KEPAMAR-137485 format. One record per residue (C-alpha): residue number from 1; residue in three letters; z, x, y. Coordinates in Angstrom, 2 decimals. Example, Ala and Ser with C-alpha at 12.3 -4.5 7.8 and 13.67 -1.06 7.14 Angstrom:
@resi->1	resn->ala	up->7.80	east->12.30	north->-4.50 $
@resi->2	resn->ser	up->7.14	east->13.67	north->-1.06 $
This chain:
@resi->1	resn->unk	up->28.60	east->146.42	north->19.15 $
@resi->2	resn->unk	up->25.97	east->143.74	north->19.15 $
@resi->3	resn->unk	up->25.49	east->141.84	north->22.44 $
@resi->4	resn->unk	up->24.27	east->138.35	north->22.48 $
@resi->5	resn->unk	up->21.14	east->137.68	north->24.68 $
@resi->6	resn->unk	up->21.69	east->137.74	north->28.48 $
@resi->7	resn->unk	up->22.08	east->134.33	north->30.04 $
@resi->8	resn->unk	up->18.92	east->133.33	north->31.92 $
@resi->9	resn->unk	up->19.30	east->132.01	north->35.49 $
@resi->10	resn->unk	up->16.97	east->129.05	north->34.71 $
@resi->11	resn->unk	up->16.25	east->127.02	north->31.64 $
@resi->12	resn->unk	up->13.95	east->124.17	north->30.62 $
@resi->13	resn->unk	up->15.09	east->120.63	north->30.92 $
@resi->14	resn->unk	up->14.14	east->119.84	north->27.33 $
@resi->15	resn->unk	up->10.57	east->118.59	north->26.96 $
@resi->16	resn->unk	up->10.32	east->117.31	north->30.63 $
@resi->17	resn->unk	up->8.34	east->120.24	north->31.89 $
@resi->18	resn->unk	up->11.06	east->120.60	north->34.60 $
@resi->19	resn->unk	up->12.91	east->123.83	north->34.98 $
@resi->20	resn->unk	up->16.51	east->123.80	north->36.22 $
@resi->21	resn->unk	up->19.31	east->126.24	north->37.06 $
@resi->22	resn->unk	up->21.41	east->127.21	north->34.12 $
@resi->23	resn->unk	up->24.53	east->125.62	north->35.85 $
@resi->24	resn->unk	up->24.62	east->122.22	north->37.47 $
@resi->25	resn->unk	up->26.75	east->121.00	north->40.28 $
@resi->26	resn->unk	up->28.49	east->117.68	north->39.51 $
@resi->27	resn->unk	up->29.41	east->114.92	north->41.96 $
@resi->28	resn->unk	up->32.16	east->113.07	north->40.12 $
@resi->29	resn->unk	up->34.65	east->113.99	north->42.80 $
@resi->30	resn->unk	up->32.25	east->113.81	north->45.74 $
@resi->31	resn->unk	up->33.93	east->111.37	north->48.14 $
@resi->32	resn->unk	up->34.75	east->110.68	north->51.79 $
@resi->33	resn->unk	up->32.31	east->110.34	north->54.75 $
@resi->34	resn->unk	up->31.78	east->113.97	north->55.81 $
@resi->35	resn->unk	up->28.12	east->114.43	north->55.46 $
@resi->36	resn->unk	up->28.05	east->117.88	north->56.96 $
@resi->37	resn->unk	up->30.66	east->118.99	north->54.30 $
@resi->38	resn->unk	up->28.29	east->117.63	north->51.59 $
@resi->39	resn->unk	up->25.42	east->119.63	north->53.14 $
@resi->40	resn->unk	up->27.62	east->122.69	north->53.10 $
@resi->41	resn->unk	up->28.30	east->122.19	north->49.37 $
@resi->42	resn->unk	up->24.62	east->121.65	north->48.56 $
@resi->43	resn->unk	up->23.67	east->124.83	north->50.42 $
@resi->44	resn->unk	up->26.49	east->126.73	north->48.63 $
@resi->45	resn->unk	up->25.06	east->125.58	north->45.33 $
@resi->46	resn->unk	up->21.57	east->126.63	north->46.34 $
@resi->47	resn->unk	up->22.81	east->130.03	north->47.50 $
@resi->48	resn->unk	up->24.47	east->130.47	north->44.09 $
@resi->49	resn->unk	up->21.14	east->129.65	north->42.38 $
@resi->50	resn->unk	up->22.14	east->126.13	north->41.48 $
@resi->51	resn->unk	up->19.56	east->123.43	north->42.14 $
@resi->52	resn->unk	up->20.47	east->120.95	north->39.42 $
@resi->53	resn->unk	up->22.57	east->118.12	north->40.85 $
@resi->54	resn->unk	up->24.39	east->115.66	north->38.54 $
@resi->55	resn->unk	up->25.74	east->112.38	north->39.80 $
@resi->56	resn->unk	up->26.07	east->108.72	north->38.59 $
@resi->57	resn->unk	up->26.34	east->105.22	north->39.94 $
@resi->58	resn->unk	up->29.94	east->104.87	north->38.62 $
@resi->59	resn->unk	up->31.17	east->107.87	north->40.67 $
@resi->60	resn->unk	up->33.32	east->106.32	north->43.35 $
@resi->61	resn->unk	up->36.08	east->104.12	north->41.72 $
@resi->62	resn->unk	up->37.85	east->107.19	north->40.28 $
@resi->63	resn->unk	up->38.18	east->108.44	north->43.86 $
@resi->64	resn->unk	up->39.48	east->105.14	north->45.21 $
@resi->65	resn->unk	up->36.03	east->104.27	north->46.61 $
@resi->66	resn->unk	up->33.50	east->101.51	north->45.75 $
@resi->67	resn->unk	up->31.02	east->101.68	north->42.93 $
@resi->68	resn->unk	up->28.09	east->103.87	north->44.02 $
@resi->69	resn->unk	up->29.97	east->105.60	north->46.74 $
@resi->70	resn->unk	up->29.22	east->109.16	north->45.60 $
@resi->71	resn->unk	up->25.48	east->108.54	north->45.31 $
@resi->72	resn->unk	up->25.48	east->106.92	north->48.76 $
@resi->73	resn->unk	up->27.22	east->109.93	north->50.33 $
@resi->74	resn->unk	up->24.85	east->112.29	north->48.70 $
@resi->75	resn->unk	up->21.98	east->110.05	north->49.93 $
@resi->76	resn->unk	up->23.27	east->110.31	north->53.54 $
@resi->77	resn->unk	up->23.31	east->114.08	north->53.27 $
@resi->78	resn->unk	up->19.79	east->114.27	north->52.00 $
@resi->79	resn->unk	up->18.60	east->111.93	north->54.72 $
@resi->80	resn->unk	up->20.24	east->114.15	north->57.39 $
@resi->81	resn->unk	up->18.42	east->117.22	north->56.21 $
@resi->82	resn->unk	up->14.80	east->116.31	north->55.46 $
@resi->83	resn->unk	up->13.18	east->118.69	north->53.04 $
@resi->84	resn->unk	up->16.38	east->119.40	north->51.07 $
@resi->85	resn->unk	up->15.53	east->116.86	north->48.43 $
@resi->86	resn->unk	up->12.46	east->118.88	north->47.43 $
@resi->87	resn->unk	up->14.63	east->121.90	north->46.71 $
@resi->88	resn->unk	up->16.80	east->120.03	north->44.17 $
@resi->89	resn->unk	up->16.47	east->118.64	north->40.70 $
@resi->90	resn->unk	up->18.33	east->115.33	north->41.09 $
@resi->91	resn->unk	up->19.91	east->113.62	north->38.01 $
@resi->92	resn->unk	up->21.85	east->110.40	north->37.93 $
@resi->93	resn->unk	up->23.25	east->108.02	north->35.40 $
@resi->94	resn->unk	up->23.72	east->104.31	north->34.93 $
@resi->95	resn->unk	up->24.71	east->101.75	north->32.36 $
@resi->96	resn->unk	up->28.38	east->101.38	north->33.11 $
@resi->97	resn->unk	up->29.23	east->98.01	north->34.62 $
@resi->98	resn->unk	up->32.68	east->97.59	north->36.15 $
@resi->99	resn->unk	up->34.84	east->95.43	north->33.91 $
@resi->100	resn->unk	up->32.25	east->94.93	north->31.18 $
@resi->101	resn->unk	up->32.26	east->97.98	north->30.44 $
@resi->102	resn->unk	up->28.73	east->98.97	north->29.19 $
@resi->103	resn->unk	up->25.43	east->97.14	north->29.79 $
@resi->104	resn->unk	up->22.11	east->98.63	north->28.69 $
@resi->105	resn->unk	up->20.23	east->95.31	north->28.78 $
@resi->106	resn->unk	up->16.69	east->95.64	north->30.25 $
@resi->107	resn->unk	up->17.59	east->93.57	north->33.30 $
@resi->108	resn->unk	up->20.77	east->95.57	north->34.09 $
@resi->109	resn->unk	up->19.09	east->98.94	north->33.60 $
@resi->110	resn->unk	up->16.14	east->98.09	north->35.84 $
@resi->111	resn->unk	up->18.54	east->96.96	north->38.53 $
@resi->112	resn->unk	up->20.82	east->100.02	north->38.18 $
@resi->113	resn->unk	up->17.89	east->102.39	north->38.54 $
@resi->114	resn->unk	up->16.58	east->100.62	north->41.70 $
@resi->115	resn->unk	up->20.12	east->100.53	north->43.15 $
@resi->116	resn->unk	up->20.64	east->104.32	north->42.57 $
@resi->117	resn->unk	up->17.28	east->105.04	north->44.21 $
@resi->118	resn->unk	up->18.31	east->102.95	north->47.21 $
@resi->119	resn->unk	up->21.71	east->104.65	north->47.57 $
@resi->120	resn->unk	up->20.24	east->108.05	north->47.15 $
@resi->121	resn->unk	up->17.43	east->107.26	north->49.59 $
@resi->122	resn->unk	up->14.67	east->108.60	north->47.25 $
@resi->123	resn->unk	up->11.72	east->107.06	north->45.56 $
@resi->124	resn->unk	up->12.42	east->108.76	north->42.21 $
@resi->125	resn->unk	up->14.94	east->110.91	north->40.44 $
@resi->126	resn->unk	up->14.03	east->113.86	north->38.25 $
@resi->127	resn->unk	up->16.42	east->112.78	north->35.41 $
@resi->128	resn->unk	up->17.93	east->109.37	north->34.73 $
@resi->129	resn->unk	up->20.48	east->109.08	north->31.88 $
@resi->130	resn->unk	up->22.28	east->106.17	north->30.20 $
@resi->131	resn->unk	up->25.89	east->107.09	north->30.86 $
@resi->132	resn->unk	up->27.51	east->105.51	north->27.86 $
@resi->133	resn->unk	up->26.05	east->103.82	north->24.82 $
@resi->134	resn->unk	up->25.91	east->99.99	north->24.76 $
@resi->135	resn->unk	up->26.07	east->99.06	north->21.04 $
@resi->136	resn->unk	up->25.28	east->95.41	north->21.95 $
@resi->137	resn->unk	up->21.81	east->96.11	north->23.19 $
@resi->138	resn->unk	up->18.92	east->96.74	north->20.71 $
@resi->139	resn->unk	up->17.37	east->100.13	north->21.23 $
@resi->140	resn->unk	up->13.92	east->98.55	north->21.55 $
@resi->141	resn->unk	up->15.05	east->96.73	north->24.68 $
@resi->142	resn->unk	up->16.48	east->100.04	north->26.14 $
@resi->143	resn->unk	up->13.23	east->101.69	north->25.36 $
@resi->144	resn->unk	up->11.11	east->99.14	north->27.17 $
@resi->145	resn->unk	up->13.29	east->99.33	north->30.32 $
@resi->146	resn->unk	up->13.22	east->103.14	north->30.36 $
@resi->147	resn->unk	up->9.48	east->103.31	north->29.70 $
@resi->148	resn->unk	up->8.77	east->100.77	north->32.47 $
@resi->149	resn->unk	up->10.79	east->102.91	north->34.95 $
@resi->150	resn->unk	up->9.01	east->106.04	north->33.89 $
@resi->151	resn->unk	up->5.62	east->104.46	north->34.22 $
@resi->152	resn->unk	up->6.52	east->103.08	north->37.63 $
@resi->153	resn->unk	up->7.32	east->106.70	north->38.68 $
@resi->154	resn->unk	up->10.99	east->105.90	north->39.36 $
@resi->155	resn->unk	up->12.27	east->108.47	north->36.82 $
@resi->156	resn->unk	up->10.51	east->111.72	north->35.89 $
@resi->157	resn->unk	up->12.48	east->112.20	north->32.63 $
@resi->158	resn->unk	up->15.17	east->110.39	north->30.60 $
@resi->159	resn->unk	up->18.26	east->111.49	north->28.82 $
@resi->160	resn->unk	up->21.54	east->110.13	north->27.43 $
@resi->161	resn->unk	up->25.18	east->110.93	north->28.00 $
@resi->162	resn->unk	up->28.08	east->110.57	north->25.42 $
@resi->163	resn->unk	up->25.73	east->109.34	north->22.72 $
@resi->164	resn->unk	up->26.25	east->110.14	north->19.01 $
@resi->165	resn->unk	up->23.70	east->111.87	north->16.92 $
@resi->166	resn->unk	up->22.70	east->108.63	north->15.17 $
@resi->167	resn->unk	up->22.56	east->106.74	north->18.45 $
@resi->168	resn->unk	up->20.10	east->109.37	north->19.79 $
@resi->169	resn->unk	up->17.99	east->109.26	north->16.66 $
@resi->170	resn->unk	up->17.89	east->105.45	north->16.78 $
@resi->171	resn->unk	up->16.85	east->105.28	north->20.44 $
@resi->172	resn->unk	up->14.27	east->107.96	north->20.07 $
@resi->173	resn->unk	up->12.71	east->106.05	north->17.24 $
@resi->174	resn->unk	up->11.78	east->103.24	north->19.65 $
@resi->175	resn->unk	up->11.15	east->105.27	north->22.81 $
@resi->176	resn->unk	up->7.59	east->106.49	north->23.54 $
@resi->177	resn->unk	up->8.79	east->109.30	north->25.83 $
@resi->178	resn->unk	up->11.14	east->112.14	north->24.67 $
@resi->179	resn->unk	up->14.86	east->112.11	north->25.21 $
@resi->180	resn->unk	up->15.03	east->115.36	north->27.20 $
@resi->181	resn->unk	up->18.84	east->115.70	north->27.59 $
@resi->182	resn->unk	up->22.19	east->114.95	north->26.15 $
@resi->183	resn->unk	up->25.52	east->115.15	north->27.94 $
@resi->184	resn->unk	up->28.50	east->115.70	north->25.76 $
@resi->185	resn->unk	up->31.96	east->117.00	north->26.66 $
@resi->186	resn->unk	up->31.94	east->120.65	north->25.71 $
@resi->187	resn->unk	up->34.23	east->123.57	north->26.56 $
@resi->188	resn->unk	up->36.22	east->126.34	north->24.84 $
@resi->189	resn->unk	up->38.86	east->123.62	north->24.34 $
@resi->190	resn->unk	up->36.39	east->120.95	north->23.20 $
@resi->191	resn->unk	up->34.46	east->122.19	north->20.14 $
@resi->192	resn->unk	up->33.34	east->118.87	north->18.64 $
@resi->193	resn->unk	up->29.67	east->119.08	north->19.70 $
@resi->194	resn->unk	up->29.38	east->122.47	north->18.01 $
@resi->195	resn->unk	up->31.05	east->121.36	north->14.81 $
@resi->196	resn->unk	up->29.73	east->117.75	north->14.40 $
@resi->197	resn->unk	up->25.96	east->118.66	north->14.66 $
@resi->198	resn->unk	up->25.32	east->117.53	north->18.26 $
@resi->199	resn->unk	up->24.24	east->121.00	north->19.27 $
@resi->200	resn->unk	up->22.09	east->121.37	north->16.15 $
@resi->201	resn->unk	up->20.42	east->118.17	north->16.98 $
@resi->202	resn->unk	up->19.80	east->119.30	north->20.57 $
@resi->203	resn->unk	up->18.05	east->122.39	north->19.29 $
@resi->204	resn->unk	up->15.94	east->120.48	north->16.76 $
@resi->205	resn->unk	up->14.88	east->117.85	north->19.28 $
@resi->206	resn->unk	up->14.53	east->120.33	north->22.15 $
@resi->207	resn->unk	up->17.02	east->118.49	north->24.32 $
@resi->208	resn->unk	up->18.83	east->120.15	north->27.17 $
@resi->209	resn->unk	up->22.60	east->119.95	north->26.80 $
@resi->210	resn->unk	up->24.52	east->119.09	north->29.93 $
@resi->211	resn->unk	up->28.12	east->120.02	north->29.27 $
@resi->212	resn->unk	up->30.64	east->117.99	north->31.16 $
@resi->213	resn->unk	up->34.23	east->119.14	north->31.67 $
@resi->214	resn->unk	up->33.38	east->122.72	north->30.71 $
@resi->215	resn->unk	up->36.79	east->123.84	north->32.00 $
@resi->216	resn->unk	up->38.65	east->121.33	north->29.81 $
@resi->217	resn->unk	up->39.67	east->119.02	north->32.67 $
@resi->218	resn->unk	up->41.28	east->121.96	north->34.47 $
@resi->219	resn->unk	up->43.33	east->123.13	north->31.50 $
@resi->220	resn->unk	up->41.49	east->126.43	north->31.25 $
@resi->221	resn->unk	up->42.36	east->127.36	north->34.73 $
@resi->222	resn->unk	up->45.95	east->126.01	north->34.40 $
@resi->223	resn->unk	up->46.90	east->126.07	north->30.64 $
@resi->224	resn->unk	up->49.88	east->123.99	north->29.74 $
@resi->225	resn->unk	up->50.24	east->124.43	north->25.91 $
@resi->226	resn->unk	up->50.46	east->127.29	north->23.44 $
@resi->227	resn->unk	up->46.90	east->126.65	north->22.29 $
@resi->228	resn->unk	up->45.58	east->126.66	north->25.83 $
@resi->229	resn->unk	up->47.41	east->129.84	north->26.59 $
@resi->230	resn->unk	up->45.81	east->131.67	north->23.65 $
@resi->231	resn->unk	up->42.38	east->130.48	north->24.67 $
@resi->232	resn->unk	up->43.01	east->131.63	north->28.22 $
@resi->233	resn->unk	up->44.13	east->135.02	north->27.01 $
@resi->234	resn->unk	up->40.88	east->135.43	north->24.96 $
@resi->235	resn->unk	up->38.80	east->134.47	north->28.04 $
@resi->236	resn->unk	up->40.88	east->136.78	north->30.25 $
@resi->237	resn->unk	up->40.04	east->139.77	north->28.09 $
@resi->238	resn->unk	up->36.31	east->139.23	north->28.72 $
@resi->239	resn->unk	up->36.94	east->138.39	north->32.38 $
@resi->240	resn->unk	up->38.74	east->141.72	north->32.89 $
@resi->241	resn->unk	up->35.82	east->143.59	north->31.27 $
@resi->242	resn->unk	up->33.27	east->142.13	north->33.65 $
@resi->243	resn->unk	up->35.43	east->141.70	north->36.73 $
@resi->244	resn->unk	up->34.94	east->137.94	north->37.01 $
@resi->245	resn->unk	up->37.20	east->134.94	north->36.86 $
@resi->246	resn->unk	up->38.46	east->133.24	north->33.78 $
@resi->247	resn->unk	up->36.52	east->130.07	north->34.75 $
@resi->248	resn->unk	up->33.24	east->131.99	north->35.12 $
@resi->249	resn->unk	up->33.85	east->133.36	north->31.61 $
@resi->250	resn->unk	up->34.48	east->129.85	north->30.29 $
@resi->251	resn->unk	up->31.16	east->128.68	north->31.76 $
@resi->252	resn->unk	up->29.33	east->131.68	north->30.18 $
@resi->253	resn->unk	up->30.95	east->130.99	north->26.82 $
@resi->254	resn->unk	up->29.45	east->127.54	north->26.79 $
@resi->255	resn->unk	up->26.06	east->128.89	north->28.08 $
@resi->256	resn->unk	up->25.80	east->131.56	north->25.33 $
@resi->257	resn->unk	up->25.28	east->129.01	north->22.55 $
@resi->258	resn->unk	up->21.60	east->128.97	north->21.28 $
@resi->259	resn->unk	up->21.23	east->125.30	north->22.46 $
@resi->260	resn->unk	up->21.47	east->126.80	north->25.92 $
@resi->261	resn->unk	up->23.92	east->124.27	north->27.39 $
@resi->262	resn->unk	up->24.15	east->123.75	north->31.11 $
@resi->263	resn->unk	up->27.82	east->123.57	north->32.30 $
@resi->264	resn->unk	up->28.40	east->120.91	north->35.04 $
@resi->265	resn->unk	up->30.54	east->122.62	north->37.77 $
@resi->266	resn->unk	up->32.67	east->119.86	north->39.21 $
@resi->267	resn->unk	up->34.42	east->121.75	north->42.01 $
@resi->268	resn->unk	up->34.17	east->120.46	north->45.61 $
@resi->269	resn->unk	up->34.88	east->123.88	north->47.08 $
@resi->270	resn->unk	up->32.13	east->126.17	north->48.23 $
@resi->271	resn->unk	up->33.91	east->129.29	north->47.06 $
@resi->272	resn->unk	up->34.37	east->127.92	north->43.57 $
@resi->273	resn->unk	up->30.64	east->127.08	north->43.41 $
@resi->274	resn->unk	up->29.70	east->130.57	north->44.30 $
@resi->275	resn->unk	up->32.23	east->131.95	north->41.78 $
@resi->276	resn->unk	up->30.59	east->129.92	north->39.01 $
@resi->277	resn->unk	up->27.38	east->131.89	north->39.30 $
@resi->278	resn->unk	up->29.42	east->134.97	north->38.06 $
@resi->279	resn->unk	up->28.93	east->133.42	north->34.64 $
@resi->280	resn->unk	up->25.54	east->135.06	north->34.56 $
@resi->281	resn->unk	up->27.12	east->138.57	north->34.69 $
@resi->282	resn->unk	up->28.88	east->138.18	north->31.36 $
@resi->283	resn->unk	up->27.39	east->139.41	north->28.07 $
@resi->284	resn->unk	up->29.15	east->138.33	north->24.97 $
@resi->285	resn->unk	up->29.48	east->140.15	north->21.68 $
@resi->286	resn->unk	up->29.58	east->138.05	north->18.57 $
@resi->287	resn->unk	up->33.13	east->139.19	north->17.98 $
@resi->288	resn->unk	up->34.29	east->138.18	north->21.47 $
@resi->289	resn->unk	up->32.52	east->134.81	north->21.44 $
@resi->290	resn->unk	up->33.90	east->133.95	north->17.94 $
@resi->291	resn->unk	up->37.28	east->135.19	north->19.12 $
@resi->292	resn->unk	up->37.41	east->132.42	north->21.74 $
@resi->293	resn->unk	up->36.42	east->129.86	north->19.10 $
@resi->294	resn->unk	up->39.15	east->131.10	north->16.71 $
@resi->295	resn->unk	up->41.68	east->130.86	north->19.52 $
@resi->296	resn->unk	up->40.64	east->127.32	north->20.22 $
@resi->297	resn->unk	up->40.75	east->126.22	north->16.58 $
@resi->298	resn->unk	up->44.03	east->127.90	north->15.96 $
@resi->299	resn->unk	up->42.90	east->129.13	north->12.51 $
@resi->300	resn->unk	up->40.54	east->131.81	north->11.06 $
@resi->301	resn->unk	up->36.98	east->130.83	north->10.48 $
@resi->302	resn->unk	up->36.00	east->130.39	north->6.84 $
């Protein structure tokens, strides 16, 4: 029985020179006004070895709150506990404009970066990503805006989210600094980045892969179709072997790929954050990892 390599607790953020936890805590559902509860979640993440925090300026409206609400709440938490910011690798995103929907013009990006810094109460973020591609902006204009922000010390590193391979190649052609991360949807139920070359490109360009929705939008925890039941059963077999939860195994399945993806854990419960760290306990065999892939595809591999 051949085991795949053990999953490291930390991994490089592409070519940025920054090292991050191999899991990230996502703030899409961070809402409300309880700053102490946010601090409890941040400390639960740190206790679980997670220091990589993923947010975005658009996080808010999906929770019935204003644009920027999640960033602002996180900013209030960081302000309440001075020194906590230095223990975190802080990532945010911009480029979605309400009702537009996408705007990567230089003027908009510059304003979006400044607005995020204000809401977060920081003078820089470690990683700033364009959230969705704006096909109406020339990549040279994007490159100028990003490079200006980097030179000004507002962003330490730059990445993209939901970009195609060709969009990444095109933007990198004009950009003087490396694209250090890409953020696709990836889970045992979403194999497209593995099959369409996105993961291959990430390896070739040394980009970190930040996997959003690694639990398939909750369908791995609560399957509702025959396909999802089969995938859950394949994950459960490994979970039973290691004495961990199905969700921890799902995270580890994503993390085992040689592109070293970083699953974004979206839970807003301290216990679930702690549970996510169990992913590091799992060692996959080639047969068991491919078994999950076959279950997801619903057909044998060639």
